[in-house]
C-alpha positions in Angstrom: 0.0 0.0 0.0 1.2 3.5 -0.6 2.5 5.3 2.6 -0.4 7.8 2.5 -3.0 5.1 2.7 -1.1 3.4 5.5 -1.1 6.6 7.5 -4.8 7.1 7.0 -4.3 10.6 5.4 -6.2 10.0 2.2 -9.6 8.3 1.9 -9.6 7.3 -1.8 -13.4 6.6 -1.5 -13.1 5.0 1.9 -14.4 6.1 5.2 -13.1 9.6 6.0 -10.1 9.9 8.3 -10.8 10.6 12.0 -7.8 12.4 13.6 -6.4 10.4 16.5 -4.7 11.6 19.6 -2.5 9.0 21.2 -1.9 9.4 24.9 1.1 7.4 26.0 1.6 7.4 29.8 3.5 5.8 32.6 1.2 6.1 35.7 2.8 4.3 38.7 1.4 6.5 41.5 -1.8 8.2 42.6 -0.3 11.6 41.7 0.5 10.5 38.1 -2.9 8.9 37.9 -4.6 12.1 38.9 -2.7 14.0 36.2 -3.5 11.3 33.6 -7.2 11.4 34.4 -7.2 15.2 34.1 -5.5 15.0 30.7 -7.9 12.4 29.4 -10.9 14.4 30.7 -9.7 17.5 28.8 -9.0 15.5 25.6 -12.4 13.9 25.7 -14.5 16.9 26.7 -17.7 17.1 24.6 -16.4 20.4 23.0 -13.7 18.4 21.2 -15.4 16.9 18.2 -14.2 14.6 15.5 -11.1 13.4 17.4 -10.5 9.9 18.6 -8.5 9.6 21.8 -6.5 6.4 22.3 -4.8 5.7 25.6 -1.8 3.3 25.9 0.5 2.5 28.8 4.0 3.3 27.8 5.0 -0.4 28.1 2.3 -1.5 25.7 2.3 1.3 23.1 3.7 0.2 19.7 5.1 1.7 16.6 1.8 0.9 14.9 -0.1 3.0 17.5 2.2 5.9 16.8 2.0 5.6 13.0 -1.8 5.5 13.2 -2.1 8.6 15.4 -2.0 12.2 14.2 -0.7 13.7 17.5 0.7 12.6 20.8 0.4 13.4 24.5 3.0 11.9 26.7 3.0 11.5 30.5 5.8 10.4 32.7 7.1 10.6 36.3 10.6 12.0 36.8 12.7 9.1 38.0 16.2 9.7 39.3 16.4 12.9 37.2 15.2 11.3 34.0 11.9 10.2 32.3 10.5 6.9 33.5 12.1 3.7 32.1 8.8 2.8 30.7 8.6 6.0 28.5 12.2 5.5 27.5 11.4 2.0 26.5 8.5 3.3 24.4 10.8 5.8 22.6 13.4 3.0 22.1 10.7 0.8 20.4 9.2 3.5 18.2 12.1 5.8 17.3 13.4 4.4 14.1 10.2 2.8 12.8 8.4 6.1 13.2 11.2 8.6 12.5 10.3 9.5 8.9 6.6 9.0 9.0 5.8 11.1 12.0 8.1 14.1 11.5 6.2 17.4 12.1 3.3 15.8 14.0 2.1 17.7 17.1 2.7 16.6 20.6 2.9 17.7 24.2 3.6 16.1 27.6 3.3 16.3 31.3 5.8 15.3 34.0 5.4 14.7 37.7 8.3 14.6 40.1 8.8 14.6 43.8 11.0 17.6 43.8 12.6 18.2 40.4 11.6 17.4 36.8 14.4 19.2 35.0 16.2 16.1 33.7 13.0 14.4 32.6 11.9 17.5 30.7 15.3 17.7 29.0 15.2 14.0 28.1 11.7 14.1 26.6 12.6 17.3 24.7 15.8 15.6 23.3 14.0 12.6 22.0 11.0 14.5 20.5 13.4 16.9 18.8 15.1 14.0 17.3 11.8 12.6 16.1 11.0 16.0 14.6 7.7 16.3 16.5 6.3 19.8 16.9 5.3 21.1 20.4 1.6 21.8 20.2 1.1 23.1 23.8 3.4 24.1 26.6 4.2 21.0 28.8 2.9 20.8 32.3 5.3 20.0 35.1 4.2 19.2 38.6 6.3 18.6 41.7 4.8 17.1 44.9 1.1 16.5 45.4 -0.9 17.9 42.4 -3.1 20.8 43.4 -6.3 22.1 41.8 -4.3 24.4 39.4 -2.1 21.5 38.3 -5.1 19.3 37.5 -6.7 22.2 35.6 -3.4 22.7 33.7 -3.4 19.0 32.7 -7.1 19.3 31.7 -6.2 22.2 29.5 -3.2 20.4 28.1 -5.5 17.5 27.0 -8.1 19.8 25.6 -5.6 22.0 23.7 -3.7 19.1 22.2 -6.9 17.3 21.1 -8.5 20.6 19.8 -5.5 21.1 17.6 -6.4 17.9 15.7 -10.0 18.8 15.2 -11.0 18.9 11.5 -10.6 22.4 10.3 -8.4 23.4 13.2 
């Protein structure tokens, strides 16, 4: 099949393409879970129309998931000054299979840490720059217990990233 058909970009008489937001997350704690749920709530709010939201744990997300999506939202804890091993594993699995096909696609991310997220933010930025992904919304970083403002920022992150994929956006 031609690459355009594999990516779902052209319909050629088939069912019209529905843009897909792939949320890839590593959620090992209640704090990360709260941020993840806020992101999903924002991405799936009724005001977002015509966008399919797919959720995958970082250890189960595949290159096929990435190739089938039109945009990405990533979530990770900051572990020992770096992104989680699960998100790093995800990037290791998809990097070369998706390098050419996904260049220029929009993404954003959120990071939770106990006291510092600098290394995790730098690591995610390095890999996504290598992939050629385009930052669609400012990332959300949270240290300590997420407060109401942090959860609202994650909701907005999900909504903004999904809205950018809406037909006609």
